[in-house]
C-alpha positions, 0 to 999 in steps of 0.5 A, a space after each residue: 131902270 130895269 133890273 138887268 141894267 141895274 145889275 150890269 151898271 152897279 159897282 163896288 167902291 174900294 177906294 175913297 177920297 181922303 178929304 172930309 165931306 163938308 157939313 153942308 153936303 152931309 146935311 143934304 145927304 141926310 135930308 134926302 135920306 129921311 125922305 126914303 119910304 118906310 114900312 107903315 110910315 114908321 120912319 125909324 131913321 137914326 143917323 150917327 156921323 163919325 169922322 176922321 180919328 174916331 172912324 179910324 179907331 173904330 175900324 182898327 178895333 173891329 178889324 183887329 177883333 175880326 182877325 184875332 178871331 174875337 169876332 166870328 163871321 156869321 156866314 155859311 161860307 168862311 170866305 176869310 179862312 185863308 188869303 185868296 191866291 191868283 186872280 182872286 187875290 188880284 181882284 181883292 
């Protein structure tokens, strides 16, 4: 795949299915991922699978900490300083 084709065909997933991924599918994904190249063949892979209730709790805790300013974004541009308006709000 050429660079321009990769850039033009990429997409951002913003909606996810709610059903649980089967254990077999997870095993296949992880088995495939571990074959990814690593610098100097160090293979620094560590996988943690978090599902359902635990994932919801983690997401809520991180989100609440961010919006309550307990976690500060580490960026030069504060893109969450105010809610977007107009076209940007629709896209978000």
